[in-house]
C-alpha positions as CSV (number, residue, x, y, z in Angstrom):
1,X,47.3,-105.4,86.3
2,X,47.0,-107.1,83.0
3,X,44.3,-110.0,83.1
4,X,41.5,-108.2,84.9
5,X,40.6,-106.7,81.4
6,X,40.0,-110.0,79.8
7,X,36.5,-110.7,78.8
8,X,34.8,-114.1,79.2
9,X,34.7,-116.0,75.7
10,X,31.7,-117.8,74.4
11,X,31.6,-121.4,75.7
12,X,32.0,-124.2,73.3
13,X,28.4,-125.6,72.7
14,X,29.6,-129.2,72.3
15,X,31.8,-129.2,75.4
16,X,28.8,-127.7,77.3
17,X,26.7,-130.4,76.1
18,X,29.2,-133.2,77.2
19,X,29.1,-131.6,80.7
20,X,25.3,-131.6,80.7
21,X,25.1,-135.3,79.6
22,X,27.6,-136.2,82.4
23,X,25.5,-134.5,85.0
24,X,22.4,-136.0,83.8
25,X,21.4,-138.8,86.3
26,X,19.2,-140.7,83.9
27,X,20.4,-144.3,83.0
28,X,18.8,-144.3,79.7
29,X,20.2,-141.1,78.4
30,X,21.7,-141.1,74.8
31,X,24.8,-139.0,73.7
32,X,24.8,-137.9,70.2
33,X,26.6,-134.8,70.6
34,X,30.5,-135.4,70.7
35,X,32.0,-136.6,67.4
36,X,33.7,-139.9,68.3
37,X,32.9,-143.3,67.0
38,X,31.5,-145.8,69.6
39,X,31.1,-149.6,69.1
40,X,28.1,-151.5,70.0
41,X,29.2,-151.5,73.7
42,X,29.6,-147.7,73.9
43,X,33.4,-147.9,73.7
44,X,35.7,-145.9,71.6
45,X,38.2,-148.6,70.9
46,X,41.8,-148.3,70.0
47,X,42.1,-150.0,66.6
48,X,43.9,-153.3,66.2
49,X,46.6,-152.0,63.8
50,X,47.1,-149.0,66.1
51,X,47.8,-151.3,69.0
52,X,50.1,-153.4,67.1
53,X,52.1,-150.5,65.7
54,X,52.4,-148.9,69.3
55,X,53.8,-152.3,70.3
56,X,56.3,-152.4,67.5
57,X,57.2,-148.7,68.3
58,X,57.7,-149.5,72.0
59,X,60.1,-152.2,71.0
60,X,62.1,-150.4,68.5
61,X,62.1,-146.7,69.1
62,X,65.3,-145.6,70.7
63,X,65.0,-141.8,70.7
64,X,62.5,-139.1,71.4
65,X,64.6,-136.4,69.5
66,X,62.7,-133.6,67.7
67,X,61.5,-134.3,64.2
68,X,61.8,-131.6,61.5
69,X,59.5,-128.5,61.7
70,X,57.2,-130.1,59.0
71,X,57.3,-133.5,60.9
72,X,58.7,-136.7,59.6
73,X,58.8,-136.7,55.9
74,X,57.7,-140.2,55.7
75,X,54.4,-139.1,57.4
76,X,53.9,-136.5,54.8
77,X,54.6,-138.9,52.0
78,X,52.2,-141.5,53.4
79,X,49.4,-138.9,54.0
80,X,49.8,-137.4,50.4
81,X,49.5,-140.9,49.0
82,X,46.5,-141.8,51.2
83,X,44.6,-138.6,50.3
84,X,45.7,-137.8,46.9
85,X,46.8,-141.4,45.6
86,X,49.0,-140.0,42.6
87,X,46.3,-137.7,41.4
88,X,49.1,-135.0,41.2
89,X,52.8,-135.4,41.2
90,X,54.3,-135.7,44.5
91,X,57.0,-133.1,43.6
92,X,54.2,-130.6,43.5
93,X,52.8,-131.2,47.0
94,X,54.1,-129.4,50.2
95,X,53.1,-131.2,53.3
96,X,53.4,-130.3,57.0
97,X,52.4,-132.5,60.1
98,X,49.9,-130.6,62.4
99,X,48.3,-131.0,65.7
100,X,45.2,-132.8,64.5
101,X,43.1,-131.7,61.7
102,X,42.1,-128.4,63.6
103,X,45.8,-127.5,63.5
104,X,45.9,-128.1,59.8
105,X,42.8,-125.9,59.3
106,X,44.3,-123.2,61.5
107,X,47.6,-123.4,59.7
108,X,45.8,-123.2,56.3
109,X,43.9,-119.9,57.4
110,X,47.2,-118.4,58.5
111,X,48.7,-119.3,55.2
112,X,45.9,-117.6,53.3
113,X,46.2,-114.7,55.3
114,X,50.0,-114.4,54.6
115,X,49.5,-114.9,50.9
116,X,46.5,-112.6,50.4
117,X,45.6,-110.4,53.4
118,X,42.5,-109.4,51.6
119,X,41.3,-113.0,50.8
120,X,37.7,-113.8,51.5
121,X,36.9,-117.5,52.6
122,X,33.5,-118.9,51.2
123,X,32.2,-121.4,53.7
124,X,29.1,-123.7,53.6
125,X,26.0,-122.8,55.6
126,X,26.3,-124.6,57.8
127,X,29.8,-125.7,58.5
128,X,31.9,-127.0,61.4
129,X,31.7,-124.2,63.9
130,X,35.5,-124.1,64.6
131,X,35.9,-123.1,60.9
132,X,34.0,-119.9,61.7
133,X,35.5,-119.5,65.1
134,X,39.1,-119.4,63.9
135,X,38.4,-117.2,60.8
136,X,36.7,-114.7,63.0
137,X,39.7,-114.9,65.4
138,X,42.0,-114.2,62.7
139,X,40.0,-111.4,61.2
140,X,39.4,-113.1,57.9
141,X,36.2,-112.1,56.0
142,X,33.8,-114.9,55.7
143,X,31.2,-115.3,52.9
144,X,28.7,-117.9,53.6
145,X,27.3,-120.0,50.6
146,X,24.1,-121.9,50.5
147,X,24.4,-125.6,51.1
148,X,21.9,-127.4,53.2
149,X,18.2,-127.7,52.0
150,X,16.1,-127.7,55.1
151,X,13.1,-129.1,53.2
152,X,14.8,-132.1,51.6
153,X,17.7,-132.4,54.0
154,X,19.9,-132.7,51.0
155,X,22.2,-130.1,49.3
156,X,20.8,-127.0,47.8
157,X,23.0,-127.3,44.9
158,X,21.6,-124.5,42.7
159,X,22.0,-122.1,45.5
160,X,25.5,-123.3,46.3
161,X,26.5,-122.8,42.6
162,X,24.9,-119.3,42.4
163,X,26.7,-118.1,45.5
164,X,30.1,-119.6,44.5
165,X,29.8,-117.8,41.2
166,X,30.3,-114.5,43.2
167,X,33.8,-115.4,44.3
168,X,36.9,-113.9,42.6
169,X,40.5,-114.5,42.0
170,X,42.2,-114.4,45.3
171,X,39.3,-115.7,47.2
172,X,39.2,-119.2,48.9
173,X,36.4,-121.7,48.8
174,X,36.3,-124.0,51.7
175,X,34.9,-127.4,50.7
176,X,34.2,-130.6,52.7
177,X,36.0,-133.4,50.9
178,X,33.5,-136.0,52.1
179,X,30.9,-136.8,55.0
180,X,30.0,-133.1,55.3
181,X,30.0,-131.8,59.0
182,X,27.4,-131.1,60.5
183,X,24.9,-132.1,57.9
184,X,25.8,-135.5,56.3
185,X,24.6,-134.3,52.9
186,X,27.1,-134.7,50.2
187,X,27.8,-133.7,46.6
188,X,27.8,-136.4,43.8
189,X,30.3,-136.7,41.2
190,X,28.6,-134.6,38.6
191,X,28.1,-131.8,41.2
192,X,31.8,-131.9,42.0
193,X,32.5,-131.4,38.4
194,X,30.2,-128.2,38.3
195,X,31.9,-127.0,41.4
196,X,35.4,-127.4,39.7
197,X,34.1,-125.4,36.7
198,X,33.1,-122.7,38.8
199,X,36.5,-122.6,40.6
200,X,38.3,-122.5,37.2
201,X,35.9,-119.8,36.0
202,X,36.3,-117.5,39.0
203,X,39.9,-118.1,39.8
204,X,39.1,-118.9,43.4
205,X,41.4,-121.3,45.3
206,X,39.8,-124.4,46.9
207,X,40.6,-125.5,50.4
208,X,39.4,-129.0,51.2
209,X,38.9,-130.2,54.8
210,X,39.0,-134.0,54.7
211,X,38.4,-135.4,58.2
212,X,36.4,-138.5,57.7
213,X,38.1,-140.4,54.8
214,X,36.8,-144.0,55.0
215,X,33.6,-143.1,56.8
216,X,31.5,-142.5,53.8
217,X,31.5,-144.7,50.7
218,X,35.0,-146.2,51.2
219,X,38.6,-145.1,51.7
220,X,39.3,-144.6,47.9
221,X,35.7,-143.3,47.1
222,X,35.8,-140.8,49.8
223,X,39.1,-139.2,48.5
224,X,37.8,-139.2,44.8
225,X,36.5,-135.6,45.0
226,X,39.6,-134.2,46.5
227,X,41.8,-135.8,44.1
228,X,39.7,-134.6,41.2
229,X,39.8,-131.1,42.4
230,X,43.5,-131.2,43.1
231,X,44.2,-132.4,39.7
232,X,41.9,-129.7,38.0
233,X,43.1,-126.5,39.4
234,X,46.4,-124.6,39.6
235,X,46.3,-124.4,43.4
236,X,44.7,-126.3,46.1
237,X,45.0,-126.5,49.9
238,X,44.0,-129.6,51.8
239,X,43.6,-130.2,55.6
240,X,43.4,-133.8,56.6
241,X,42.9,-135.4,59.9
242,X,43.7,-138.9,61.2
243,X,41.7,-138.7,64.4
244,X,38.6,-140.5,63.1
245,X,39.7,-143.0,60.6
246,X,42.7,-144.2,62.8
247,X,40.8,-143.7,66.0
248,X,43.6,-141.7,67.5
249,X,41.6,-138.6,68.7
250,X,43.8,-137.7,71.5
251,X,47.0,-138.0,69.6
252,X,46.4,-134.8,67.6
253,X,47.5,-136.1,64.2
254,X,46.8,-134.1,61.1
255,X,48.5,-132.8,58.0
256,X,48.4,-129.7,55.8
257,X,49.1,-130.1,52.1
258,X,49.6,-127.2,49.6
259,X,49.2,-128.4,45.8
260,X,51.0,-126.2,43.3
261,X,51.3,-126.5,39.5
262,X,55.1,-127.2,39.6
263,X,57.8,-128.3,41.9
264,X,59.4,-124.8,41.9
265,X,56.4,-123.4,43.8
266,X,56.3,-126.3,46.0
267,X,59.8,-125.5,47.5
268,X,58.4,-122.0,48.6
269,X,55.2,-123.6,50.0
270,X,57.2,-126.1,51.9
271,X,59.3,-123.5,53.5
272,X,56.3,-121.4,54.4
273,X,54.5,-124.3,56.0
274,X,57.6,-125.1,58.1
275,X,57.8,-121.4,59.1
276,X,54.1,-121.4,60.2
277,X,54.7,-124.4,62.3
278,X,57.7,-122.8,63.9
279,X,55.8,-119.7,64.9
280,X,52.9,-121.6,66.4
281,X,54.3,-124.7,68.0
282,X,57.7,-125.4,66.6
283,X,57.6,-129.3,66.0
284,X,54.4,-131.1,65.6
285,X,53.3,-134.0,67.6
286,X,55.0,-137.2,66.4
287,X,53.5,-140.3,68.3
288,X,50.3,-140.5,66.2
289,X,52.0,-139.5,63.0
290,X,54.4,-142.3,63.5
291,X,51.9,-144.9,64.1
292,X,50.0,-143.7,61.0
293,X,53.1,-143.9,58.9
294,X,53.9,-147.5,60.2
295,X,50.3,-148.7,59.4
296,X,50.3,-147.1,55.8
297,X,53.7,-148.6,55.0
298,X,53.3,-152.1,56.3
299,X,51.1,-154.3,54.2
300,X,49.9,-156.5,57.0
301,X,49.0,-153.5,59.4
302,X,47.5,-151.4,56.5
303,X,45.3,-154.5,55.5
304,X,44.0,-154.9,59.1
305,X,43.4,-151.2,59.4
306,X,41.4,-151.1,56.3
307,X,39.5,-154.1,57.3
308,X,38.5,-152.6,60.7
309,X,37.8,-149.2,59.2
310,X,35.5,-150.8,56.7
311,X,33.7,-152.7,59.8
312,X,33.2,-149.2,61.2
313,X,31.8,-147.7,58.0
314,X,29.6,-150.5,57.7
315,X,28.3,-150.2,61.2
316,X,27.3,-146.7,60.6
317,X,25.5,-147.5,57.5
318,X,23.6,-150.1,59.2
319,X,22.7,-147.8,62.0
320,X,21.5,-145.2,59.4
321,X,19.3,-147.8,57.7
322,X,17.9,-149.1,61.0
323,X,16.9,-145.6,62.2
324,X,15.4,-144.7,58.9
325,X,13.3,-147.9,58.8
326,X,12.2,-147.5,62.5
327,X,11.1,-143.9,61.8
328,X,9.3,-144.9,58.9
329,X,7.5,-147.7,61.0
330,X,6.6,-145.4,63.9
331,X,5.7,-142.2,61.8
332,X,4.0,-144.0,58.8
333,X,6.0,-141.6,56.6
334,X,9.3,-141.6,54.6
335,X,10.2,-138.1,55.6
336,X,13.2,-139.5,57.5
337,X,14.6,-141.3,54.5
338,X,17.4,-138.9,54.1
339,X,19.1,-140.5,57.1
340,X,19.9,-143.5,55.1
341,X,21.2,-141.4,52.2
342,X,23.6,-139.1,54.3
343,X,27.1,-140.4,55.0
344,X,29.6,-140.0,57.6
345,X,29.3,-139.7,61.4
346,X,26.7,-136.9,61.4
347,X,23.3,-136.1,60.2
348,X,21.4,-132.8,60.6
349,X,17.8,-133.7,61.8
350,X,16.5,-130.4,60.5
351,X,14.4,-129.5,63.4
352,X,14.4,-126.4,65.8
353,X,16.5,-125.7,68.9
354,X,13.3,-125.9,70.9
355,X,12.6,-129.4,69.7
356,X,16.3,-130.4,70.4
357,X,15.8,-129.0,73.9
358,X,12.6,-131.1,74.1
359,X,14.5,-134.3,73.2
360,X,16.9,-133.6,75.9
361,X,14.8,-132.6,78.8
362,X,11.9,-135.0,78.1
363,X,13.7,-138.1,76.6
364,X,17.5,-137.8,77.6
365,X,18.5,-137.4,73.9
366,X,21.6,-135.0,73.7
367,X,22.5,-133.5,70.4
368,X,23.9,-130.2,69.3
369,X,21.3,-127.3,69.2
370,X,21.3,-127.2,65.4
371,X,20.0,-130.7,65.4
372,X,23.3,-132.4,64.4
373,X,23.4,-135.8,65.6
374,X,26.4,-138.3,65.9
375,X,25.1,-141.4,64.1
376,X,28.2,-143.3,65.4
377,X,27.0,-142.7,68.9
378,X,24.2,-145.0,68.4
379,X,23.8,-148.8,68.7
380,X,21.1,-151.3,67.9
381,X,19.5,-150.8,71.2
382,X,19.5,-147.1,71.4
383,X,18.1,-146.6,67.7
384,X,14.5,-147.5,68.8
385,X,14.8,-145.1,71.8
386,X,15.9,-142.3,69.5
387,X,13.2,-143.0,66.9
388,X,10.4,-143.1,69.6
389,X,11.7,-140.0,71.1
390,X,11.8,-138.1,67.7
391,X,8.2,-139.1,66.9
392,X,6.8,-138.5,70.4
393,X,8.4,-135.1,70.4
394,X,6.4,-134.3,67.2
395,X,9.3,-133.9,64.9
């Protein structure tokens, strides 16, 4: 017998929350747990440009033969241009398609392990839970660095810099390119400059996870920090996702990039990325990647996609402003003003797991236990419901 020795694994807290929400019979319940965008009607729509590209693909695609191990090179080119925008020479960037941003992160961790088996990975406290889960599974040493200030709900920048200065050559510093998950608190341009200075001083290699480009300050603005880092350091790893900004969550479309200082190193990196893909899943998914490529390389499709993406971004900013204003009105305090300053899908409310449970049990408000809430799950009607629940709960 083999499988009787298996041990039950910890349940995914977000997936558990989804099931609890589904089982709740209350009609006025509000789901702020799962990280997907919802429009004013509660629907996660297929974007117009994606629909149009799918129709074109249906009409013109004449084969479903395998792509290369790194995916279609045109997808790699399109994504390198979207994320890096010419900040570094294209000849210095290795790129491989992956099953979603999660696949890109996982392949990045395996790449780090192959290159330096003793590498430590510095991660923000808090960070996306899957970062920690995958690193633990692979047996990579994790070093947390201070990031979220529980008092201000902003960035504890002094603490962050002090912790990053303990890194050394051969270590990796994992950074969120924009729209920090789970807190919503982000670095400004001057703070990014200071982080780059520490990376150059210590010799640590940056790894940037950019999953929400276009959800924060804008498509180009959200990529600015990633571009600045990549242009300033000898080596850089970038994991990017198309799930959110193209709305193709279930297509599992991501890309892993490795930026080197010259084209010779790029050849070795490209071969290694292809090798890793071969070991884990052979050929990456193509449907979503092909849609993204079509949209990014067709002027009309790209213009429509960018317009709809901007509508999504503005919607989230409007919800943030509305929520902060409603909380100020109900509480008579500006202590929730940080919600309007955060960017991206998420904000961390900064309360206790007990208060989160109270919100769920007494008010039907579902959010992750660390008080991360998905702003994109709100609408104009549910904002007042959430604000009243927060104040009534005594948060």
